VOBA-1610 file (N, C-alpha, C; in pm, whole numbers, padded with zeros to 5 digits, always signed):
BEGIN
Unk-01302+00816+00277Unk-01374+00794+00408Unk-01468+00685+00406Unk-01573+00742+00390Unk-01727+00687+00418Unk-01705+00542+00256Unk-01661+00597+00217Unk-01618+00515+00056Unk-01538+00328+00101Unk-01463+00429+00220Unk-01421+00240+00308Unk-01476+00223+00346Unk-01532+00263+00431Unk-01650+00221+00585Unk-01749+00108+00452Unk-01800+00215+00361Unk-01884+00162+00301Unk-01838-00027+00246Unk-01678+00050+00168Unk-01684-00198+00153Unk-01644-00261+00205Unk-01576-00259+00317Unk-01533-00276+00488Unk-01654-00391+00437Unk-01769-00285+00462Unk-01934-00358+00525Unk-01930-00429+00399Unk-01910-00460+00253Unk-01920-00524+00198Unk-01849-00641+00215Unk-01777-00642+00212Unk-01664-00721+00224Unk-01746-00828+00335Unk-01744-00759+00416Unk-01773-00865+00521Unk-01929-00968+00503Unk-01989-00910+00367Unk-02051-00930+00355Unk-02121-01085+00254Unk-01954-01048+00194Unk-01914-01092+00102Unk-01999-01042-00054Unk-02007-00908-00064Unk-02064-00853-00217Unk-01923-00840-00199Unk-01944-00811-00364Unk-01826-00709-00454Unk-01915-00597-00552Unk-01856-00502-00487Unk-01910-00406-00599Unk-01851-00368-00639Unk-01942-00268-00735Unk-01815-00239-00876Unk-01900-00045-00904Unk-01741-00010-00855Unk-01724+00128-00892Unk-01707+00164-01019Unk-01869+00318-01000Unk-01865+00369-01190Unk-01836+00483-01131Unk-01670+00517-01158Unk-01611+00691-01150Unk-01669+00741-01321Unk-01688+00876-01240Unk-01756+00967-01284Unk-01689+01010-01428Unk-01573+01014-01387Unk-01473+01080-01520Unk-01505+00975-01639Unk-01452+00856-01630Unk-01453+00707-01726Unk-01633+00775-01706Unk-01727+00730-01671Unk-01834+00725-01765Unk-01905+00876-01895Unk-01794+00959-01836Unk-01813+01066-01906Unk-01715+01058-02004Unk-01615+01075-02034Unk-01564+01041-02092Unk-01549+00967-02215Unk-01614+00775-02213Unk-01684+00685-02272Unk-01824+00640-02253Unk-01882+00681-02224Unk-02041+00669-02143Unk-02062+00475-02233Unk-02054+00450-02368Unk-02029+00316-02376Unk-01942+00250-02311Unk-01858+00245-02347Unk-01746+00145-02257Unk-01835+00071-02134Unk-01853+00255-02025Unk-01904+00163-01913Unk-02038+00124-01882Unk-02084+00180-01998Unk-02268+00061-01960Unk-02165-00072-01946Unk-02118-00112-02146Unk-02080-00293-02133Unk-02012-00296-02013Unk-01923-00217-01943Unk-01863-00290-01765Unk-02022-00346-01747Unk-02047-00183-01712Unk-02181-00273-01624Unk-02256-00322-01622Unk-02276-00382-01756Unk-02397-00454-01875Unk-02280-00609-01766Unk-02209-00598-01861Unk-02124-00755-01824Unk-02101-00805-01640Unk-02079-00679-01609Unk-02093-00766-01401Unk-02202-00785-01388Unk-02296-00731-01480Unk-02438-00817-01417Unk-02501-00921-01479Unk-02317-00943-01592Unk-02408-01088-01600Unk-02516-01052-01764Unk-02503-00955-01835Unk-02612-00933-01903Unk-02513-00877-02029Unk-02571-00935-02130Unk-02531-00926-02255Unk-02556-00786-02293Unk-02498-00763-02380Unk-02488-00608-02433Unk-02508-00589-02559Unk-02646-00558-02596Unk-02724-00596-02744Unk-02661-00493-02880Unk-02625-00585-02928Unk-02559-00579-03093Unk-02660-00386-03125Unk-02561-00332-03124Unk-02576-00175-03238Unk-02686-00119-03189Unk-02660-00198-03009Unk-02777+00005-02857Unk-02632+00014-02887Unk-02636+00134-02872Unk-02518+00294-02840Unk-02594+00353-02686Unk-02506+00410-02632Unk-02563+00451-02541Unk-02460+00599-02475Unk-02552+00719-02476Unk-02531+00832-02432Unk-02547+00837-02287Unk-02485+00941-02254Unk-02478+01003-02086Unk-02540+01139-02064Unk-02517+01247-02222Unk-02588+01341-02218Unk-02494+01423-02069Unk-02388+01379-02034Unk-02251+01474-01959Unk-02173+01497-02038Unk-02078+01554-01990Unk-02001+01624-02016Unk-01950+01728-01836Unk-01776+01630-01842Unk-01748+01663-01731Unk-01690+01843-01768Unk-01756+01928-01685Unk-01656+02019-01659Unk-01620+02073-01559Unk-01533+01982-01510Unk-01413+02025-01413Unk-01314+02093-01441Unk-01235+02227-01374Unk-01151+02281-01445Unk-01045+02314-01320Unk-00947+02403-01385Unk-00807+02401-01255Unk-00987+02581-01161Unk-00979+02625-01246Unk-01132+02708-01159Unk-01213+02566-01034Unk-01238+02532-01109Unk-01368+02464-01004Unk-01264+02393-00839Unk-01185+02343-00921Unk-01105+02219-00846Unk-00984+02339-00686Unk-01019+02442-00763Unk-00946+02579-00679Unk-01108+02662-00582Unk-01189+02577-00620Unk-01305+02586-00500Unk-01341+02453-00429Unk-01325+02303-00479Unk-01342+02180-00407Unk-01221+02215-00289Unk-01126+02314-00388Unk-00972+02285-00263Unk-01057+02375-00158Unk-01107+02501-00129Unk-01138+02554-00076Unk-01283+02525+00043Unk-01317+02457+00036Unk-01460+02381+00026Unk-01347+02317+00159Unk-01306+02236+00061Unk-01254+02113+00185Unk-01169+02187+00302Unk-01050+02332+00271Unk-00969+02422+00438Unk-01062+02385+00508Unk-01136+02546+00501Unk-01281+02594+00549Unk-01348+02454+00604Unk-01365+02303+00559Unk-01478+02258+00551Unk-01353+02191+00683Unk-01243+02198+00728Unk-01159+02135+00789Unk-01154+02152+00864Unk-01073+02281+00877Unk-01047+02430+00960Unk-01076+02396+01154Unk-00935+02381+01179Unk-00883+02332+01332Unk-00965+02115+01381Unk-00966+02070+01244Unk-00914+01941+01259Unk-00800+01860+01270Unk-00788+01745+01330Unk-00664+01758+01362Unk-00639+01587+01340Unk-00768+01532+01247Unk-00720+01488+01190Unk-00790+01499+00986Unk-00728+01543+00844Unk-00798+01602+00774Unk-00810+01466+00703Unk-00937+01460+00644Unk-00972+01323+00579Unk-01007+01326+00382Unk-00989+01503+00337Unk-00918+01498+00233Unk-00803+01493+00138
//
């Protein structure tokens, strides 16, 4: 919900944001770096690599924790946001 509000605010100001998705960054950090540099209009130096040092840790157990948190946090809400 917060992202939608930010997107609306930026569109009113005619700003064009770039969204970097965590899973994409973890899966291929070099490609995401190239995409960010391209978005900024910066040439990607040849031969320069990039490694984020991050790895995806999400699994069915952590997803279960997320769902439990969301359900507990929204208990009694009329409009569920997640």
